[in-house]
N, C-alpha and C positions, 0 to 999 in steps of 0.2 A: 637762655635759661628757660624759657618755655619749652623749648625743643626737648632739654634734658628732662624736664619734669613729665613730658608725654611718655620717654623712654622709662622713667622710674615708676610710672603708674602703670606700665603695660606689663603683662606677664609672658609676652612674647619676645623671642631674640629679634633684633632689629639690625640691619646693616645700612651703611652709608657707602656709596661708591663714588670715588674720586677719579674722574676721567678726564682727558684732554690731549691735546697734541703737545709736542716737545716744547717747552718753555712757557707752558700755560699756568703753572703754578701749583701741580700736584703735590710735589715734594713739600713746600712751604704750607699748604692748606692743612696737609696732614700733620704738620708740627702744630699748627694754630689748635686744630680740633683736639690733639692729645692735650696741649696745654690748657684747653679750656675745659675738659673734662677732669683734669688734676685740679683746677682752680675751683670748679664749682662743687666738687666733692671735697671740700677743704679740710674735713677730718681725717682724711687718709694720711698717713704718716708720710713725711718728707722725704725718707728713703725709699719708699716705694714709688712715690712721685718721681724723684729724681732717677730712678732706674727705668721707668717707662719712657720719660723723655729722651735720656742718653744713650739708650740701646740705638737710636736713629743716629747718632754720631757715628758709631762704629759701623754700622750699616753703610752710610755715605762714605765712608773712608774706603771701604772695600768694594763698593758697588755704584759708585757714583763717577763720572767723567766729565770732562769738558768736551762738548760737541760744537759744531759750528752754529748752533742756535741757542745753547744753554751751558753755561759755566759749570753747573751742578746738576747734570742730567743723570736721573736715576737708569741704570742700564739693568735692571731687574725689576720684577713685580713684587708685590708683598701683601700679605692678608693680615690684619692686625685683629685679633680677638681680645676685645675689651672685656675683663671681668668685674661684675658687681655683686656686693653683698646682698642678702635677702632684703635689706633697707635700702638700698639703692646706692651705697657708697662705693666708689672704685677700690677694688682689691688688688688689681693686678693686670697683666696683659701677657699675650704669646703671640710671637710673629712668624709667620711662615713666609719664606721666599721661595722665589720660582723664576725659571726663564732668565738667569743672568746670561748677559750678551759674552759669551765665552770667546768669541772670535776677535774681540777688541783686545785681548791679553796679548795676542801674537801678531795681529795687525790691525792697529788703530787707523782709522781713516785719515786723509790729508786734512791739516789744519785742526785736528782735534788731539786729544791727550789720552793716555792710558788711564788706568783707575788711580784716584787721588792719592792712595797711600803710598805708592812707589815714590811721589814728588814729596810728600809729607816726610817720609822718613830720610830721604836723601838731604832735604833742607835743614834736618833738625838732628840728625845723629850725631852723637858724641865721638870724639876721637877714639876713646874705648870701644865703643860699639863698632866703629868701623874698622879696627884692627881686629876684633873679635869674628866679625863677618866677612873678612877678607875683601873689603872694598875701599881701603885705604882713602885716597883722595878722589876716587871716582866720582863723575858728576852725571848729569842726566844723559850728556852725549856719549857717555863711554858705555850705556848700553843700548843695545839694539832695540829692545822693546819699547823704550821711549824715545829713541833717536830718529825713527823712522819718518815721523812726521815734521819734525824740526819745529815743534810747538811744544814749549815747556811751561809758559805763563798762563795766567788767568785774566780775563778782561774785567772781572766784577771787583777787582780791589781786595778779594779774599786772600790771605797769605797762608801757604802751606804750612809754614812754620805754626802758626796760631791753630790751625786745625788739626796738626800732630799733637800738640800740647792738649787740646781739648778732648782728642780721641784717646790719649793716655789717661786723661783723667776719669773718663767715661768708662774705661775698662776698670779702672780701680773701683769705681762706684759701683758697677755692675757685679764685681767678685772677682775678677780675674787676679791671681797673685803674681809676683814679679816674675817668676820663672816662666809662667805661661805667657806674658806679654813679650819677654824676651824670645821665647821660642816662635812667637808668632812673627816677631820682626826678623828672626833668622829666616824664617820660611819666605817672607817677602824678598829678603835679598837673594836667597837661593833660586827664586823664580827669575831674578834679573839676571843673575849669572847663566841659568840654564838658557836664556834666550840669546846669550852670546855663543853658545855651541854652533861650531859648523860641522859638516859631515861631508867626508870625500868619498865619491862613489869607488868601489874596488870591483876590478873586473877580476874573475877567478881564472886562474891558470890552470888549462886542462891538462898539462903536462905534470906527471908526478916523479 
């Protein structure tokens, strides 16, 4: 609380850098700091507080993955700009992301997983969603983007089903309408289907 009072009494913008090697706890530390700021500025509305915290749930689904060292490793960087009112109360936040590990999408390393959202959807999709997105009874090993490593589970005991439901709740809290959520899930499945496409080289015939 003393640290927050120093920020409140200062007229200058201040930054907190959270750094460390993979698995050091950067993601969890960021959550603790956000929760601390939301708690210490307790006059802020619960709605704003929930939005700030639950943004991370969505970011983790689409930007975190299991690596050999960390089951919930952030594969991107982020800059979080916390906004305060003139009297020092938290009023909102904006998040800028950068350097997403794009190569993981098409070629995750051995013993690792692709991004969480793929496993979350396949573990939780309803029959109606599966039929609408043309994936029927397909599972992890039916998609090349997920089956390359042969690794589908997590070691930390976290269930993909639980994370998926938490992500959907977070999207609703942030303000996504049902149509947007379904469009995002359709895009997720489209990426998986695109990964199954193969291309056959064609030698042009010089004779007309």
